[in-house]
N, CA, C and O atoms as a GROMACS GRO file, in nm:
protein
  400
    1MET      N    1   0.062  -0.128   0.029
    1MET     CA    2   0.026  -0.020   0.018
    1MET      C    3   0.095   0.105   0.016
    1MET      O    4   0.045   0.208  -0.030
    2PHE      N    5   0.201   0.098   0.060
    2PHE     CA    6   0.326   0.235   0.025
    2PHE      C    7   0.395   0.225  -0.073
    2PHE      O    8   0.422   0.119  -0.130
    3PRO      N    9   0.425   0.317  -0.100
    3PRO     CA   10   0.540   0.337  -0.227
    3PRO      C   11   0.693   0.321  -0.161
    3PRO      O   12   0.742   0.340  -0.049
    4LYS      N   13   0.737   0.280  -0.275
    4LYS     CA   14   0.869   0.250  -0.247
    4LYS      C   15   0.944   0.371  -0.389
    4LYS      O   16   0.914   0.379  -0.508
    5PHE      N   17   1.044   0.447  -0.308
    5PHE     CA   18   1.078   0.535  -0.363
    5PHE      C   19   1.248   0.501  -0.444
    5PHE      O   20   1.346   0.494  -0.370
    6PRO      N   21   1.263   0.487  -0.566
    6PRO     CA   22   1.396   0.455  -0.587
    6PRO      C   23   1.496   0.591  -0.571
    6PRO      O   24   1.475   0.712  -0.582
    7SER      N   25   1.617   0.510  -0.539
    7SER     CA   26   1.732   0.627  -0.500
    7SER      C   27   1.733   0.770  -0.624
    7SER      O   28   1.801   0.868  -0.591
    8THR      N   29   1.659   0.775  -0.758
    8THR     CA   30   1.704   0.853  -0.806
    8THR      C   31   1.556   0.951  -0.758
    8THR      O   32   1.535   1.070  -0.783
    9MET      N   33   1.508   0.899  -0.717
    9MET     CA   34   1.403   1.005  -0.603
    9MET      C   35   1.409   1.070  -0.498
    9MET      O   36   1.371   1.186  -0.477
   10LEU      N   37   1.475   0.970  -0.402
   10LEU     CA   38   1.508   0.967  -0.272
   10LEU      C   39   1.594   1.149  -0.262
   10LEU      O   40   1.567   1.242  -0.186
   11LYS      N   41   1.720   1.136  -0.393
   11LYS     CA   42   1.770   1.267  -0.367
   11LYS      C   43   1.707   1.393  -0.406
   11LYS      O   44   1.770   1.495  -0.434
   12PHE      N   45   1.529   1.380  -0.405
   12PHE     CA   46   1.495   1.498  -0.435
   12PHE      C   47   1.392   1.589  -0.344
   12PHE      O   48   1.348   1.702  -0.362
   13ASP      N   49   1.367   1.472  -0.217
   13ASP     CA   50   1.297   1.472  -0.090
   13ASP      C   51   1.376   1.624  -0.019
   13ASP      O   52   1.496   1.635   0.002
   14GLY      N   53   1.263   1.739   0.011
   14GLY     CA   54   1.311   1.795   0.082
   14GLY      C   55   1.375   1.900  -0.020
   14GLY      O   56   1.398   2.007   0.036
   15LYS      N   57   1.411   1.897  -0.158
   15LYS     CA   58   1.472   2.003  -0.202
   15LYS      C   59   1.376   2.086  -0.311
   15LYS      O   60   1.288   2.016  -0.361
   16GLU      N   61   1.380   2.203  -0.346
   16GLU     CA   62   1.320   2.290  -0.409
   16GLU      C   63   1.324   2.231  -0.562
   16GLU      O   64   1.426   2.222  -0.630
   17VAL      N   65   1.198   2.194  -0.602
   17VAL     CA   66   1.143   2.173  -0.740
   17VAL      C   67   1.051   2.253  -0.817
   17VAL      O   68   0.966   2.331  -0.774
   18ILE      N   69   1.085   2.219  -0.954
   18ILE     CA   70   0.942   2.276  -1.032
   18ILE      C   71   0.891   2.159  -1.080
   18ILE      O   72   0.940   2.049  -1.102
   19VAL      N   73   0.771   2.211  -1.092
   19VAL     CA   74   0.642   2.105  -1.131
   19VAL      C   75   0.540   2.146  -1.226
   19VAL      O   76   0.505   2.260  -1.197
   20GLU      N   77   0.479   2.104  -1.324
   20GLU     CA   78   0.352   2.164  -1.400
   20GLU      C   79   0.275   2.083  -1.417
   20GLU      O   80   0.316   1.970  -1.392
   21GLY      N   81   0.136   2.094  -1.464
   21GLY     CA   82   0.038   1.969  -1.470
   21GLY      C   83  -0.085   2.023  -1.467
   21GLY      O   84  -0.089   2.146  -1.465
   22PHE      N   85  -0.176   1.971  -1.466
   22PHE     CA   86  -0.327   2.036  -1.476
   22PHE      C   87  -0.394   2.016  -1.316
   22PHE      O   88  -0.384   1.913  -1.249
   23VAL      N   89  -0.437   2.091  -1.290
   23VAL     CA   90  -0.481   2.135  -1.145
   23VAL      C   91  -0.634   2.096  -1.096
   23VAL      O   92  -0.730   2.140  -1.159
   24ILE      N   93  -0.644   2.048  -1.029
   24ILE     CA   94  -0.786   1.946  -0.976
   24ILE      C   95  -0.818   2.042  -0.838
   24ILE      O   96  -0.778   1.981  -0.739
   25PRO      N   97  -0.858   2.130  -0.814
   25PRO     CA   98  -0.933   2.223  -0.678
   25PRO      C   99  -0.974   2.124  -0.619
   25PRO      O  100  -1.026   2.045  -0.698
   26PHE      N  101  -0.976   2.077  -0.468
   26PHE     CA  102  -1.023   1.991  -0.408
   26PHE      C  103  -1.043   2.082  -0.263
   26PHE      O  104  -1.123   2.038  -0.179
   27ASP      N  105  -0.980   2.187  -0.240
   27ASP     CA  106  -0.978   2.250  -0.084
   27ASP      C  107  -1.079   2.396  -0.077
   27ASP      O  108  -1.042   2.498  -0.134
   28LYS      N  109  -1.157   2.393  -0.031
   28LYS     CA  110  -1.249   2.487  -0.052
   28LYS      C  111  -1.171   2.612   0.008
   28LYS      O  112  -1.220   2.720  -0.027
   29SER      N  113  -1.060   2.620   0.091
   29SER     CA  114  -1.004   2.725   0.123
   29SER      C  115  -0.876   2.780   0.050
   29SER      O  116  -0.801   2.869   0.088
   30GLY      N  117  -0.868   2.698  -0.075
   30GLY     CA  118  -0.782   2.740  -0.161
   30GLY      C  119  -0.615   2.724  -0.105
   30GLY      O  120  -0.524   2.751  -0.183
   31THR      N  121  -0.592   2.686   0.012
   31THR     CA  122  -0.502   2.610   0.030
   31THR      C  123  -0.423   2.490  -0.005
   31THR      O  124  -0.311   2.456   0.034
   32LYS      N  125  -0.488   2.445  -0.071
   32LYS     CA  126  -0.428   2.300  -0.155
   32LYS      C  127  -0.495   2.265  -0.282
   32LYS      O  128  -0.610   2.301  -0.303
   33VAL      N  129  -0.435   2.204  -0.357
   33VAL     CA  130  -0.472   2.179  -0.506
   33VAL      C  131  -0.410   2.074  -0.523
   33VAL      O  132  -0.294   2.063  -0.483
   34ALA      N  133  -0.500   1.935  -0.612
   34ALA     CA  134  -0.424   1.838  -0.665
   34ALA      C  135  -0.354   1.889  -0.808
   34ALA      O  136  -0.409   1.947  -0.901
   35LEU      N  137  -0.225   1.851  -0.796
   35LEU     CA  138  -0.206   1.870  -0.965
   35LEU      C  139  -0.152   1.728  -1.018
   35LEU      O  140  -0.068   1.656  -0.964
   36SER      N  141  -0.217   1.709  -1.128
   36SER     CA  142  -0.209   1.572  -1.204
   36SER      C  143  -0.125   1.617  -1.346
   36SER      O  144  -0.124   1.728  -1.400
   37ALA      N  145  -0.060   1.503  -1.384
   37ALA     CA  146  -0.003   1.459  -1.500
   37ALA      C  147  -0.091   1.459  -1.638
   37ALA      O  148  -0.048   1.487  -1.750
   38TYR      N  149  -0.246   1.417  -1.596
   38TYR     CA  150  -0.327   1.447  -1.717
   38TYR      C  151  -0.436   1.478  -1.651
   38TYR      O  152  -0.470   1.446  -1.537
   39PRO      N  153  -0.512   1.571  -1.761
   39PRO     CA  154  -0.651   1.616  -1.748
   39PRO      C  155  -0.736   1.562  -1.662
   39PRO      O  156  -0.701   1.448  -1.629
   40TYR      N  157  -0.837   1.600  -1.611
   40TYR     CA  158  -0.947   1.562  -1.508
   40TYR      C  159  -1.020   1.439  -1.579
   40TYR      O  160  -1.045   1.339  -1.512
   41ALA      N  161  -1.052   1.444  -1.698
   41ALA     CA  162  -1.134   1.320  -1.752
   41ALA      C  163  -0.995   1.185  -1.803
   41ALA      O  164  -1.032   1.095  -1.878
   42SER      N  165  -0.874   1.187  -1.765
   42SER     CA  166  -0.800   1.105  -1.761
   42SER      C  167  -0.699   1.049  -1.605
   42SER      O  168  -0.603   0.978  -1.576
   43CYS      N  169  -0.780   1.121  -1.553
   43CYS     CA  170  -0.646   1.140  -1.424
   43CYS      C  171  -0.683   1.025  -1.276
   43CYS      O  172  -0.765   0.934  -1.269
   44PHE      N  173  -0.616   1.059  -1.207
   44PHE     CA  174  -0.623   0.951  -1.104
   44PHE      C  175  -0.758   0.880  -1.026
   44PHE      O  176  -0.790   0.765  -0.995
   45PHE      N  177  -0.830   1.045  -1.011
   45PHE     CA  178  -0.932   1.043  -0.979
   45PHE      C  179  -1.064   0.960  -1.087
   45PHE      O  180  -1.168   0.910  -1.043
   46CYS      N  181  -1.036   0.965  -1.183
   46CYS     CA  182  -1.131   0.868  -1.275
   46CYS      C  183  -1.102   0.771  -1.285
   46CYS      O  184  -1.179   0.704  -1.353
   47GLY      N  185  -0.985   0.702  -1.231
   47GLY     CA  186  -0.906   0.573  -1.252
   47GLY      C  187  -0.865   0.519  -1.366
   47GLY      O  188  -0.856   0.402  -1.403
   48LYS      N  189  -0.841   0.634  -1.424
   48LYS     CA  190  -0.748   0.605  -1.617
   48LYS      C  191  -0.598   0.634  -1.537
   48LYS      O  192  -0.524   0.666  -1.630
   49ALA      N  193  -0.534   0.638  -1.436
   49ALA     CA  194  -0.391   0.680  -1.402
   49ALA      C  195  -0.381   0.629  -1.264
   49ALA      O  196  -0.472   0.595  -1.188
   50GLY      N  197  -0.252   0.628  -1.244
   50GLY     CA  198  -0.182   0.570  -1.125
   50GLY      C  199  -0.158   0.716  -1.045
   50GLY      O  200  -0.141   0.833  -1.080
   51PRO      N  201  -0.167   0.642  -0.912
   51PRO     CA  202  -0.158   0.711  -0.775
   51PRO      C  203  -0.009   0.814  -0.810
   51PRO      O  204  -0.024   0.928  -0.764
   52ALA      N  205   0.103   0.797  -0.868
   52ALA     CA  206   0.202   0.868  -0.897
   52ALA      C  207   0.227   0.944  -1.013
   52ALA      O  208   0.336   0.980  -1.058
   53SER      N  209   0.070   0.974  -1.070
   53SER     CA  210   0.076   1.066  -1.159
   53SER      C  211  -0.008   1.198  -1.096
   53SER      O  212  -0.075   1.264  -1.176
   54VAL      N  213  -0.006   1.233  -0.978
   54VAL     CA  214  -0.072   1.312  -0.901
   54VAL      C  215   0.014   1.330  -0.758
   54VAL      O  216   0.089   1.251  -0.702
   55LEU      N  217  -0.040   1.507  -0.713
   55LEU     CA  218   0.064   1.537  -0.624
   55LEU      C  219  -0.017   1.590  -0.550
   55LEU      O  220  -0.133   1.575  -0.588
   56THR      N  221  -0.001   1.662  -0.431
   56THR     CA  222  -0.059   1.711  -0.309
   56THR      C  223   0.007   1.906  -0.333
   56THR      O  224   0.125   1.911  -0.299
   57VAL      N  225  -0.031   2.004  -0.366
   57VAL     CA  226   0.026   2.143  -0.365
   57VAL      C  227  -0.039   2.206  -0.279
   57VAL      O  228  -0.160   2.224  -0.286
   58GLU      N  229   0.060   2.261  -0.155
   58GLU     CA  230   0.045   2.300  -0.080
   58GLU      C  231   0.098   2.475  -0.094
   58GLU      O  232   0.211   2.521  -0.094
   59LEU      N  233  -0.018   2.534  -0.105
   59LEU     CA  234   0.049   2.696  -0.182
   59LEU      C  235   0.054   2.773  -0.069
   59LEU      O  236  -0.028   2.768   0.022
   60LYS      N  237   0.171   2.861  -0.074
   60LYS     CA  238   0.227   2.949   0.029
   60LYS      C  239   0.128   3.056   0.035
   60LYS      O  240   0.135   3.122   0.138
   61THR      N  241   0.060   3.081  -0.028
   61THR     CA  242  -0.052   3.221  -0.026
   61THR      C  243  -0.170   3.140  -0.088
   61THR      O  244  -0.156   3.082  -0.195
   62PRO      N  245  -0.312   3.137  -0.003
   62PRO     CA  246  -0.384   3.056  -0.063
   62PRO      C  247  -0.470   3.137  -0.208
   62PRO      O  248  -0.478   3.259  -0.224
   63ASN      N  249  -0.526   3.033  -0.299
   63ASN     CA  250  -0.598   3.046  -0.410
   63ASN      C  251  -0.698   3.010  -0.430
   63ASN      O  252  -0.690   2.891  -0.398
   64LYS      N  253  -0.825   3.034  -0.473
   64LYS     CA  254  -0.925   3.015  -0.487
   64LYS      C  255  -0.949   3.032  -0.614
   64LYS      O  256  -1.047   2.965  -0.646
   65LYS      N  257  -0.914   3.080  -0.685
   65LYS     CA  258  -0.891   3.104  -0.847
   65LYS      C  259  -0.867   2.998  -0.940
   65LYS      O  260  -0.932   3.000  -1.044
   66TYR      N  261  -0.764   2.883  -0.915
   66TYR     CA  262  -0.780   2.761  -1.020
   66TYR      C  263  -0.902   2.723  -1.036
   66TYR      O  264  -0.997   2.715  -0.959
   67ASN      N  265  -0.885   2.693  -1.176
   67ASN     CA  266  -1.004   2.614  -1.212
   67ASN      C  267  -0.961   2.469  -1.267
   67ASN      O  268  -0.854   2.453  -1.326
   68THR      N  269  -1.048   2.371  -1.243
   68THR     CA  270  -1.019   2.197  -1.301
   68THR      C  271  -0.963   2.217  -1.451
   68THR      O  272  -1.030   2.258  -1.545
   69ASP      N  273  -0.821   2.178  -1.456
   69ASP     CA  274  -0.754   2.147  -1.606
   69ASP      C  275  -0.699   2.256  -1.622
   69ASP      O  276  -0.680   2.276  -1.742
   70ASP      N  277  -0.649   2.370  -1.535
   70ASP     CA  278  -0.593   2.494  -1.543
   70ASP      C  279  -0.425   2.409  -1.568
   70ASP      O  280  -0.387   2.327  -1.484
   71TYR      N  281  -0.351   2.437  -1.672
   71TYR     CA  282  -0.226   2.390  -1.665
   71TYR      C  283  -0.162   2.486  -1.585
   71TYR      O  284  -0.217   2.595  -1.573
   72ILE      N  285  -0.042   2.461  -1.522
   72ILE     CA  286  -0.020   2.556  -1.418
   72ILE      C  287   0.123   2.488  -1.353
   72ILE      O  288   0.121   2.376  -1.301
   73THR      N  289   0.250   2.575  -1.363
   73THR     CA  290   0.352   2.557  -1.314
   73THR      C  291   0.397   2.615  -1.195
   73THR      O  292   0.409   2.737  -1.184
   74PHE      N  293   0.431   2.512  -1.078
   74PHE     CA  294   0.475   2.533  -0.913
   74PHE      C  295   0.612   2.501  -0.896
   74PHE      O  296   0.667   2.403  -0.947
   75ARG      N  297   0.668   2.592  -0.818
   75ARG     CA  298   0.762   2.581  -0.743
   75ARG      C  299   0.758   2.589  -0.597
   75ARG      O  300   0.725   2.696  -0.547
   76GLY      N  301   0.797   2.459  -0.500
   76GLY     CA  302   0.779   2.472  -0.414
   76GLY      C  303   0.923   2.348  -0.355
   76GLY      O  304   1.014   2.305  -0.426
   77LYS      N  305   0.897   2.317  -0.198
   77LYS     CA  306   0.962   2.161  -0.164
   77LYS      C  307   0.925   2.046  -0.186
   77LYS      O  308   0.805   2.022  -0.186
   78LEU      N  309   0.996   1.970  -0.204
   78LEU     CA  310   0.906   1.832  -0.254
   78LEU      C  311   0.921   1.753  -0.102
   78LEU      O  312   1.025   1.742  -0.037
   79ALA      N  313   0.809   1.711  -0.070
   79ALA     CA  314   0.833   1.600   0.035
   79ALA      C  315   0.784   1.462   0.008
   79ALA      O  316   0.666   1.441  -0.019
   80LEU      N  317   0.874   1.366   0.016
   80LEU     CA  318   0.779   1.213  -0.023
   80LEU      C  319   0.761   1.160   0.073
   80LEU      O  320   0.836   1.135   0.168
   81ASN      N  321   0.599   1.126   0.043
   81ASN     CA  322   0.545   1.063   0.179
   81ASN      C  323   0.519   0.861   0.121
   81ASN      O  324   0.465   0.804   0.026
   82SER      N  325   0.594   0.818   0.243
   82SER     CA  326   0.568   0.678   0.246
   82SER      C  327   0.518   0.615   0.348
   82SER      O  328   0.544   0.496   0.362
   83SER      N  329   0.431   0.689   0.446
   83SER     CA  330   0.393   0.675   0.613
   83SER      C  331   0.252   0.729   0.560
   83SER      O  332   0.204   0.620   0.529
   84ASP      N  333   0.146   0.828   0.528
   84ASP     CA  334   0.021   0.856   0.514
   84ASP      C  335  -0.054   0.803   0.408
   84ASP      O  336  -0.050   0.845   0.293
   85ILE      N  337  -0.136   0.690   0.457
   85ILE     CA  338  -0.193   0.649   0.356
   85ILE      C  339  -0.293   0.734   0.300
   85ILE      O  340  -0.306   0.740   0.178
   86LYS      N  341  -0.369   0.804   0.381
   86LYS     CA  342  -0.458   0.918   0.335
   86LYS      C  343  -0.367   1.080   0.224
   86LYS      O  344  -0.418   1.189   0.198
   87GLU      N  345  -0.258   1.040   0.196
   87GLU     CA  346  -0.218   1.157   0.140
   87GLU      C  347  -0.135   1.109   0.024
   87GLU      O  348  -0.076   1.004   0.048
   88PHE      N  349  -0.113   1.168  -0.115
   88PHE     CA  350  -0.088   1.127  -0.214
   88PHE      C  351   0.096   1.094  -0.180
   88PHE      O  352   0.158   1.126  -0.079
   89TYR      N  353   0.140   1.033  -0.282
   89TYR     CA  354   0.308   1.029  -0.229
   89TYR      C  355   0.381   1.095  -0.236
   89TYR      O  356   0.496   1.081  -0.193
   90TYR      N  357   0.322   1.217  -0.311
   90TYR     CA  358   0.430   1.371  -0.356
   90TYR      C  359   0.350   1.461  -0.296
   90TYR      O  360   0.232   1.437  -0.319
   91ILE      N  361   0.368   1.555  -0.231
   91ILE     CA  362   0.376   1.689  -0.179
   91ILE      C  363   0.478   1.808  -0.195
   91ILE      O  364   0.594   1.816  -0.156
   92LEU      N  365   0.397   1.901  -0.269
   92LEU     CA  366   0.514   2.008  -0.240
   92LEU      C  367   0.483   2.130  -0.165
   92LEU      O  368   0.393   2.201  -0.211
   93LYS      N  369   0.530   2.159  -0.080
   93LYS     CA  370   0.549   2.235   0.072
   93LYS      C  371   0.565   2.375  -0.007
   93LYS      O  372   0.637   2.386  -0.106
   94GLY      N  373   0.484   2.487   0.053
   94GLY     CA  374   0.533   2.655   0.015
   94GLY      C  375   0.518   2.671  -0.104
   94GLY      O  376   0.626   2.706  -0.154
   95ALA      N  377   0.418   2.661  -0.197
   95ALA     CA  378   0.400   2.653  -0.322
   95ALA      C  379   0.396   2.767  -0.385
   95ALA      O  380   0.318   2.845  -0.330
   96VAL      N  381   0.447   2.810  -0.479
   96VAL     CA  382   0.442   2.951  -0.577
   96VAL      C  383   0.383   2.902  -0.681
   96VAL      O  384   0.412   2.786  -0.711
   97GLU      N  385   0.310   2.958  -0.744
   97GLU     CA  386   0.292   2.942  -0.926
   97GLU      C  387   0.434   3.048  -1.001
   97GLU      O  388   0.468   3.158  -0.960
   98ILE      N  389   0.488   2.982  -1.101
   98ILE     CA  390   0.541   3.014  -1.186
   98ILE      C  391   0.489   3.067  -1.331
   98ILE      O  392   0.472   2.986  -1.422
   99LYS      N  393   0.462   3.215  -1.352
   99LYS     CA  394   0.418   3.233  -1.438
   99LYS      C  395   0.495   3.290  -1.563
   99LYS      O  396   0.564   3.391  -1.552
  100GLU      N  397   0.483   3.236  -1.660
  100GLU     CA  398   0.596   3.223  -1.791
  100GLU      C  399   0.562   3.335  -1.871
  100GLU      O  400   0.624   3.357  -1.975
   0.00000   0.00000   0.00000
């Protein structure tokens, strides 16, 4: 039930990274969103992708304006989760949007 991260991923734990993907809002306060490698119609929540294809983005500043399938780039510190079954495998903490 828990992921086993390869050494190539472990080196990113706690490091600042940049990720991009499709937003899936799930928190009414706007402090968190899910970020998926695939649009909502093909994502983990619909059963068409695996749990490693989505991560939690904990926003540094709450934002309630993201819409489903907005394609956004974020920067933050990556946390690998191998112990909390109620959370995604990957968590981006203190995330800020990078506007291009």
